[in-house]
LOLUMVEX-168035 format. One record per residue (C-alpha): residue number from 1; chain; z, y, x. Coordinates in Angstrom, 3 decimals. Layout:
<recs>
[rec NUM, "A", [Z, Y, X]]
...
</recs>
This chain:
<recs>
[rec 1, "A", [-199.555, 96.118, -33.698]]
[rec 2, "A", [-198.289, 96.309, -37.553]]
[rec 3, "A", [-194.490, 96.977, -38.225]]
[rec 4, "A", [-192.521, 95.654, -41.307]]
[rec 5, "A", [-192.769, 98.772, -43.540]]
[rec 6, "A", [-196.786, 98.641, -43.344]]
[rec 7, "A", [-197.458, 95.224, -44.280]]
[rec 8, "A", [-199.501, 94.770, -47.484]]
[rec 9, "A", [-199.585, 92.405, -49.647]]
[rec 10, "A", [-202.763, 90.105, -48.755]]
[rec 11, "A", [-203.785, 91.386, -45.411]]
[rec 12, "A", [-203.606, 89.844, -41.994]]
[rec 13, "A", [-201.603, 91.281, -39.445]]
[rec 14, "A", [-200.445, 90.857, -35.768]]
[rec 15, "A", [-197.195, 92.546, -34.324]]
[rec 16, "A", [-193.995, 92.249, -32.665]]
[rec 17, "A", [-190.881, 91.536, -34.467]]
[rec 18, "A", [-187.075, 90.552, -33.598]]
[rec 19, "A", [-185.965, 87.189, -35.330]]
[rec 20, "A", [-182.998, 88.230, -37.412]]
[rec 21, "A", [-182.407, 85.024, -38.986]]
[rec 22, "A", [-183.958, 81.478, -38.779]]
[rec 23, "A", [-183.165, 78.176, -40.511]]
[rec 24, "A", [-185.123, 74.951, -39.848]]
[rec 25, "A", [-185.727, 72.923, -43.335]]
[rec 26, "A", [-187.579, 69.721, -45.071]]
[rec 27, "A", [-190.138, 69.990, -47.763]]
[rec 28, "A", [-189.417, 67.564, -50.800]]
[rec 29, "A", [-192.822, 65.725, -50.202]]
[rec 30, "A", [-193.085, 62.079, -49.136]]
[rec 31, "A", [-192.634, 61.933, -46.002]]
[rec 32, "A", [-190.734, 65.622, -45.582]]
[rec 33, "A", [-192.576, 67.872, -43.392]]
[rec 34, "A", [-190.404, 70.308, -41.326]]
[rec 35, "A", [-190.623, 73.858, -41.983]]
[rec 36, "A", [-188.687, 77.608, -40.722]]
[rec 37, "A", [-187.597, 80.100, -42.813]]
[rec 38, "A", [-187.312, 83.187, -40.805]]
[rec 39, "A", [-186.383, 86.674, -41.085]]
[rec 40, "A", [-188.498, 89.248, -39.033]]
[rec 41, "A", [-187.341, 92.354, -38.268]]
[rec 42, "A", [-187.838, 95.619, -36.326]]
[rec 43, "A", [-186.520, 99.200, -36.667]]
[rec 44, "A", [-188.654, 99.947, -39.820]]
[rec 45, "A", [-187.058, 97.441, -42.005]]
[rec 46, "A", [-187.185, 93.322, -42.191]]
[rec 47, "A", [-189.155, 90.733, -43.912]]
[rec 48, "A", [-188.699, 86.882, -44.939]]
[rec 49, "A", [-191.509, 84.573, -43.185]]
[rec 50, "A", [-192.448, 81.280, -43.354]]
[rec 51, "A", [-193.633, 78.739, -40.482]]
[rec 52, "A", [-195.180, 75.430, -41.987]]
[rec 53, "A", [-195.420, 72.085, -39.887]]
[rec 54, "A", [-192.790, 73.306, -37.341]]
[rec 55, "A", [-192.570, 71.546, -34.214]]
[rec 56, "A", [-188.927, 70.285, -32.520]]
[rec 57, "A", [-189.678, 73.080, -29.985]]
[rec 58, "A", [-190.518, 75.846, -32.534]]
[rec 59, "A", [-186.466, 75.046, -33.695]]
[rec 60, "A", [-185.483, 75.293, -30.494]]
[rec 61, "A", [-187.733, 78.677, -29.393]]
[rec 62, "A", [-187.470, 80.474, -32.429]]
[rec 63, "A", [-183.748, 81.493, -32.642]]
[rec 64, "A", [-182.243, 84.668, -33.695]]
[rec 65, "A", [-182.278, 87.636, -31.122]]
[rec 66, "A", [-185.527, 86.296, -30.078]]
[rec 67, "A", [-188.658, 88.551, -29.686]]
[rec 68, "A", [-191.983, 87.315, -30.710]]
[rec 69, "A", [-195.524, 88.030, -31.412]]
[rec 70, "A", [-196.561, 86.987, -34.374]]
[rec 71, "A", [-199.936, 86.645, -36.215]]
[rec 72, "A", [-199.770, 86.201, -40.245]]
[rec 73, "A", [-200.523, 86.799, -43.761]]
[rec 74, "A", [-198.481, 88.860, -46.040]]
[rec 75, "A", [-198.062, 87.627, -49.636]]
[rec 76, "A", [-196.274, 88.711, -52.666]]
[rec 77, "A", [-193.887, 85.898, -53.806]]
[rec 78, "A", [-191.671, 86.123, -56.564]]
[rec 79, "A", [-191.766, 89.921, -56.569]]
[rec 80, "A", [-190.950, 90.146, -53.021]]
[rec 81, "A", [-192.879, 90.535, -49.938]]
[rec 82, "A", [-192.923, 87.438, -47.299]]
[rec 83, "A", [-195.055, 86.490, -44.591]]
[rec 84, "A", [-196.804, 83.150, -43.776]]
[rec 85, "A", [-196.929, 82.621, -40.231]]
[rec 86, "A", [-200.175, 81.582, -38.411]]
[rec 87, "A", [-199.256, 81.786, -35.009]]
[rec 88, "A", [-196.335, 82.758, -33.100]]
[rec 89, "A", [-194.771, 83.003, -29.362]]
[rec 90, "A", [-192.290, 84.498, -27.507]]
[rec 91, "A", [-192.604, 87.465, -25.743]]
[rec 92, "A", [-193.505, 88.083, -22.455]]
[rec 93, "A", [-192.910, 90.773, -19.558]]
[rec 94, "A", [-196.370, 91.273, -19.905]]
[rec 95, "A", [-196.154, 92.131, -23.362]]
[rec 96, "A", [-194.107, 95.345, -22.545]]
[rec 97, "A", [-191.455, 95.426, -25.653]]
[rec 98, "A", [-188.019, 95.759, -25.435]]
[rec 99, "A", [-185.093, 94.227, -27.462]]
[rec 100, "A", [-183.604, 98.009, -28.455]]
[rec 101, "A", [-187.060, 99.107, -29.848]]
[rec 102, "A", [-186.627, 96.408, -32.706]]
[rec 103, "A", [-182.867, 96.656, -33.471]]
[rec 104, "A", [-182.229, 98.726, -36.368]]
[rec 105, "A", [-179.237, 101.162, -36.113]]
[rec 106, "A", [-177.570, 104.114, -38.131]]
[rec 107, "A", [-179.472, 107.253, -38.088]]
[rec 108, "A", [-176.296, 108.712, -36.330]]
[rec 109, "A", [-175.581, 107.710, -32.529]]
[rec 110, "A", [-172.240, 105.557, -32.531]]
[rec 111, "A", [-170.252, 107.750, -30.308]]
[rec 112, "A", [-171.033, 110.996, -32.550]]
[rec 113, "A", [-169.682, 108.939, -35.476]]
[rec 114, "A", [-166.634, 107.500, -33.790]]
[rec 115, "A", [-165.881, 110.868, -32.726]]
[rec 116, "A", [-165.934, 112.341, -36.084]]
[rec 117, "A", [-163.489, 109.449, -37.260]]
[rec 118, "A", [-161.337, 110.353, -34.792]]
[rec 119, "A", [-160.819, 113.912, -35.665]]
[rec 120, "A", [-160.156, 113.048, -39.029]]
[rec 121, "A", [-157.596, 110.787, -38.057]]
[rec 122, "A", [-156.216, 113.423, -35.835]]
[rec 123, "A", [-156.193, 115.816, -38.912]]
[rec 124, "A", [-153.759, 113.897, -41.025]]
[rec 125, "A", [-150.684, 115.434, -41.483]]
[rec 126, "A", [-148.632, 112.526, -42.592]]
[rec 127, "A", [-147.483, 110.953, -39.127]]
[rec 128, "A", [-146.499, 107.463, -40.559]]
[rec 129, "A", [-149.961, 107.053, -42.175]]
[rec 130, "A", [-151.867, 108.710, -39.093]]
[rec 131, "A", [-149.951, 106.245, -36.353]]
[rec 132, "A", [-150.938, 103.322, -38.733]]
[rec 133, "A", [-154.627, 104.197, -38.969]]
[rec 134, "A", [-154.711, 104.595, -35.148]]
[rec 135, "A", [-153.116, 101.141, -34.477]]
[rec 136, "A", [-155.760, 99.473, -36.756]]
[rec 137, "A", [-158.680, 101.309, -35.336]]
[rec 138, "A", [-157.304, 100.697, -31.314]]
[rec 139, "A", [-156.874, 97.091, -32.520]]
[rec 140, "A", [-160.557, 96.655, -33.510]]
[rec 141, "A", [-161.667, 98.547, -30.079]]
[rec 142, "A", [-165.265, 98.612, -28.793]]
[rec 143, "A", [-166.300, 96.173, -31.614]]
[rec 144, "A", [-166.316, 99.162, -33.838]]
[rec 145, "A", [-169.262, 100.899, -32.235]]
[rec 146, "A", [-171.837, 98.122, -33.284]]
[rec 147, "A", [-170.633, 96.488, -36.074]]
[rec 148, "A", [-172.810, 96.164, -39.451]]
[rec 149, "A", [-170.823, 97.202, -42.670]]
[rec 150, "A", [-172.133, 94.025, -44.150]]
[rec 151, "A", [-174.499, 91.024, -43.501]]
[rec 152, "A", [-177.445, 92.094, -45.880]]
[rec 153, "A", [-176.525, 94.316, -48.944]]
[rec 154, "A", [-175.564, 97.492, -47.403]]
[rec 155, "A", [-175.522, 99.111, -43.987]]
[rec 156, "A", [-176.694, 96.016, -42.296]]
[rec 157, "A", [-177.526, 97.344, -39.155]]
[rec 158, "A", [-176.240, 98.446, -35.761]]
[rec 159, "A", [-173.186, 100.703, -36.218]]
[rec 160, "A", [-173.472, 100.579, -39.775]]
[rec 161, "A", [-169.686, 100.188, -40.829]]
[rec 162, "A", [-168.967, 103.495, -38.804]]
[rec 163, "A", [-171.917, 105.119, -40.894]]
[rec 164, "A", [-170.638, 103.633, -44.046]]
[rec 165, "A", [-167.175, 105.083, -43.292]]
[rec 166, "A", [-168.140, 108.445, -42.163]]
[rec 167, "A", [-170.376, 109.106, -45.126]]
[rec 168, "A", [-167.685, 107.784, -47.262]]
[rec 169, "A", [-165.130, 110.566, -45.626]]
[rec 170, "A", [-167.429, 113.270, -46.731]]
[rec 171, "A", [-167.463, 112.236, -50.301]]
[rec 172, "A", [-163.616, 111.928, -50.233]]
[rec 173, "A", [-163.248, 115.200, -48.505]]
[rec 174, "A", [-165.165, 116.572, -51.571]]
[rec 175, "A", [-163.455, 114.708, -54.119]]
[rec 176, "A", [-159.801, 115.918, -52.511]]
[rec 177, "A", [-161.122, 119.257, -52.864]]
[rec 178, "A", [-162.087, 118.905, -56.153]]
[rec 179, "A", [-159.017, 116.933, -57.666]]
[rec 180, "A", [-156.212, 118.622, -55.368]]
[rec 181, "A", [-153.711, 116.152, -57.063]]
[rec 182, "A", [-155.350, 113.508, -54.834]]
[rec 183, "A", [-152.952, 112.674, -51.503]]
[rec 184, "A", [-155.988, 113.696, -49.243]]
[rec 185, "A", [-154.221, 111.926, -46.346]]
[rec 186, "A", [-153.655, 108.668, -48.267]]
[rec 187, "A", [-157.331, 108.467, -49.308]]
[rec 188, "A", [-158.842, 109.287, -45.901]]
[rec 189, "A", [-156.797, 106.460, -44.553]]
[rec 190, "A", [-157.821, 104.061, -46.935]]
[rec 191, "A", [-161.368, 105.076, -46.591]]
[rec 192, "A", [-161.101, 104.514, -42.607]]
[rec 193, "A", [-158.896, 101.421, -43.357]]
[rec 194, "A", [-160.967, 99.407, -46.253]]
[rec 195, "A", [-163.330, 97.495, -44.091]]
[rec 196, "A", [-161.655, 98.049, -40.429]]
[rec 197, "A", [-161.599, 94.151, -40.149]]
[rec 198, "A", [-165.354, 93.727, -40.784]]
[rec 199, "A", [-165.807, 93.582, -37.142]]
[rec 200, "A", [-163.896, 90.391, -36.852]]
[rec 201, "A", [-164.649, 88.628, -40.122]]
[rec 202, "A", [-168.464, 88.822, -39.028]]
[rec 203, "A", [-170.120, 87.152, -35.879]]
[rec 204, "A", [-172.690, 89.899, -35.365]]
[rec 205, "A", [-174.757, 90.734, -32.142]]
[rec 206, "A", [-176.728, 94.311, -31.937]]
[rec 207, "A", [-175.862, 94.810, -35.663]]
[rec 208, "A", [-177.058, 91.349, -36.795]]
[rec 209, "A", [-174.899, 89.046, -38.451]]
[rec 210, "A", [-175.231, 84.967, -37.276]]
[rec 211, "A", [-172.673, 83.713, -39.355]]
[rec 212, "A", [-169.017, 84.837, -40.433]]
[rec 213, "A", [-165.808, 83.836, -38.016]]
[rec 214, "A", [-163.261, 81.046, -38.927]]
[rec 215, "A", [-160.741, 84.250, -39.703]]
[rec 216, "A", [-163.562, 85.495, -42.093]]
[rec 217, "A", [-164.039, 82.403, -44.005]]
[rec 218, "A", [-160.480, 81.769, -44.121]]
[rec 219, "A", [-158.386, 85.090, -44.538]]
[rec 220, "A", [-161.381, 87.828, -45.274]]
[rec 221, "A", [-161.430, 90.809, -44.393]]
[rec 222, "A", [-159.615, 92.251, -47.491]]
[rec 223, "A", [-156.765, 90.142, -46.527]]
[rec 224, "A", [-157.124, 90.696, -42.925]]
[rec 225, "A", [-156.761, 94.394, -42.539]]
[rec 226, "A", [-153.518, 94.139, -45.295]]
[rec 227, "A", [-151.944, 92.113, -42.540]]
[rec 228, "A", [-152.948, 94.548, -39.709]]
[rec 229, "A", [-151.158, 97.277, -41.733]]
[rec 230, "A", [-147.827, 95.275, -42.182]]
[rec 231, "A", [-148.578, 94.369, -38.262]]
[rec 232, "A", [-148.565, 98.045, -37.667]]
[rec 233, "A", [-145.709, 99.103, -39.682]]
[rec 234, "A", [-143.613, 96.195, -37.465]]
[rec 235, "A", [-144.936, 97.534, -34.284]]
[rec 236, "A", [-144.305, 100.874, -35.094]]
[rec 237, "A", [-140.894, 101.118, -36.211]]
[rec 238, "A", [-141.726, 101.636, -39.395]]
[rec 239, "A", [-140.406, 99.923, -42.797]]
[rec 240, "A", [-142.810, 97.434, -43.869]]
[rec 241, "A", [-141.813, 97.674, -47.401]]
[rec 242, "A", [-141.954, 101.479, -47.369]]
[rec 243, "A", [-143.965, 103.260, -50.210]]
[rec 244, "A", [-146.480, 104.620, -47.528]]
[rec 245, "A", [-147.399, 100.885, -46.093]]
[rec 246, "A", [-147.384, 99.670, -49.759]]
[rec 247, "A", [-149.776, 102.434, -50.798]]
[rec 248, "A", [-151.919, 101.444, -47.591]]
[rec 249, "A", [-152.146, 97.852, -48.455]]
[rec 250, "A", [-152.600, 98.489, -52.019]]
[rec 251, "A", [-155.659, 100.465, -51.155]]
[rec 252, "A", [-157.427, 97.860, -48.913]]
[rec 253, "A", [-156.453, 95.002, -51.208]]
[rec 254, "A", [-157.921, 96.789, -54.300]]
[rec 255, "A", [-160.975, 98.395, -53.047]]
[rec 256, "A", [-163.343, 96.103, -54.324]]
[rec 257, "A", [-161.781, 96.539, -57.743]]
[rec 258, "A", [-162.212, 92.832, -59.054]]
[rec 259, "A", [-160.956, 89.105, -58.309]]
[rec 260, "A", [-164.638, 87.941, -58.617]]
[rec 261, "A", [-165.544, 90.745, -55.859]]
[rec 262, "A", [-162.797, 89.786, -53.503]]
[rec 263, "A", [-159.760, 92.044, -54.436]]
[rec 264, "A", [-156.534, 90.119, -55.225]]
[rec 265, "A", [-155.547, 93.163, -57.630]]
[rec 266, "A", [-157.052, 96.202, -59.176]]
[rec 267, "A", [-156.513, 99.718, -58.242]]
[rec 268, "A", [-153.375, 101.436, -59.915]]
[rec 269, "A", [-153.134, 104.302, -57.744]]
[rec 270, "A", [-154.958, 107.392, -58.268]]
[rec 271, "A", [-156.484, 107.153, -54.408]]
[rec 272, "A", [-157.045, 103.647, -55.163]]
[rec 273, "A", [-159.572, 104.141, -58.141]]
[rec 274, "A", [-161.354, 107.082, -55.996]]
[rec 275, "A", [-161.753, 104.772, -52.832]]
[rec 276, "A", [-163.244, 102.072, -55.028]]
[rec 277, "A", [-165.577, 104.430, -56.549]]
[rec 278, "A", [-166.120, 106.318, -53.408]]
[rec 279, "A", [-167.067, 103.042, -51.574]]
[rec 280, "A", [-169.471, 101.838, -54.631]]
[rec 281, "A", [-171.130, 105.114, -54.766]]
[rec 282, "A", [-171.679, 105.308, -50.837]]
[rec 283, "A", [-173.073, 101.494, -50.731]]
[rec 284, "A", [-175.641, 101.753, -53.790]]
[rec 285, "A", [-176.709, 104.662, -52.614]]
[rec 286, "A", [-177.575, 103.762, -49.123]]
[rec 287, "A", [-179.235, 100.549, -50.578]]
[rec 288, "A", [-182.019, 102.691, -52.360]]
[rec 289, "A", [-181.859, 105.209, -49.507]]
[rec 290, "A", [-182.545, 102.106, -47.077]]
[rec 291, "A", [-185.428, 100.766, -49.672]]
[rec 292, "A", [-187.169, 103.877, -49.763]]
[rec 293, "A", [-187.101, 103.988, -46.045]]
[rec 294, "A", [-188.392, 100.706, -45.468]]
[rec 295, "A", [-191.094, 100.850, -48.236]]
[rec 296, "A", [-194.617, 101.738, -46.996]]
[rec 297, "A", [-195.985, 105.286, -48.026]]
[rec 298, "A", [-198.820, 103.447, -50.286]]
[rec 299, "A", [-195.977, 101.387, -52.308]]
[rec 300, "A", [-194.392, 103.650, -55.483]]
[rec 301, "A", [-191.828, 100.886, -56.160]]
[rec 302, "A", [-189.437, 99.374, -53.675]]
[rec 303, "A", [-188.870, 95.778, -53.518]]
[rec 304, "A", [-185.991, 94.509, -55.691]]
[rec 305, "A", [-182.500, 95.238, -54.211]]
[rec 306, "A", [-180.482, 92.117, -54.476]]
[rec 307, "A", [-177.087, 94.287, -54.622]]
[rec 308, "A", [-178.544, 96.730, -57.484]]
[rec 309, "A", [-178.985, 93.873, -60.269]]
[rec 310, "A", [-181.928, 93.142, -58.669]]
[rec 311, "A", [-184.015, 95.679, -59.614]]
[rec 312, "A", [-186.656, 97.784, -58.124]]
[rec 313, "A", [-186.746, 101.533, -57.880]]
[rec 314, "A", [-189.559, 103.757, -58.344]]
[rec 315, "A", [-190.046, 106.455, -55.473]]
[rec 316, "A", [-191.210, 110.009, -57.401]]
[rec 317, "A", [-193.570, 111.892, -55.506]]
[rec 318, "A", [-192.142, 115.201, -55.907]]
</recs>
């Protein structure tokens, strides 16, 4: 059985995969023909796939989070590997495969990541900032354990959001030691809160995003997190217009830096500048790391990475 990472251009293969995305389409021919765009995944990565001449039963059977056995051919199309499906069926008990084996997840257990984040929260010396962070984290609850950080760009897997926050906190700790003029409590709080509303922005199961929620489409995680900070202030008896609450909201609202990237304001606090660049650094390096990790050993170059100007990256042999 061939895992996604080992697929090669031009080779036929057979393997078990989890359907991550599924979309029924029609060709532009006359008469139009039905086909399906699928994304097949396993613990080693994911790949786009085409199922031509799809039957009505195929559209019902091959939905996201379905385990399937596939016979196909791997092909390069527009500089990316994709799969032409020859045969596909749902798995059966006789196949002996488990869903959990095909779910990609963060390299550290969710409970370990969450415990580390709680230790950082407990270390915050500013009681008001600590209380707001605790309120927002508790508001998300258990959803935080499995939530991805994004649908596709970075940390797009089970517990990806926790992993993203944890790695950012490591970077933030270093930056605060190197730049002691920064307010460490404020920066660390901003790191924890910047994407805290992602679990309610996206509809996900096992770290796989199927859609954006109504909240996500109409409000978005940036605005939602800012509203939660104001809500926390009111619930905790803090002044909603105080400098601390305003600063926390500013960090969240500005962390994407530009309006076209989703931020209504640009960073105008030193800690907000740090947060934006820490977020960007971790996200972009994770894109490269994930690309290296899902590129076959025989390939020098990764596939083009959409979040990095659609550039491929060379993996040096030393």
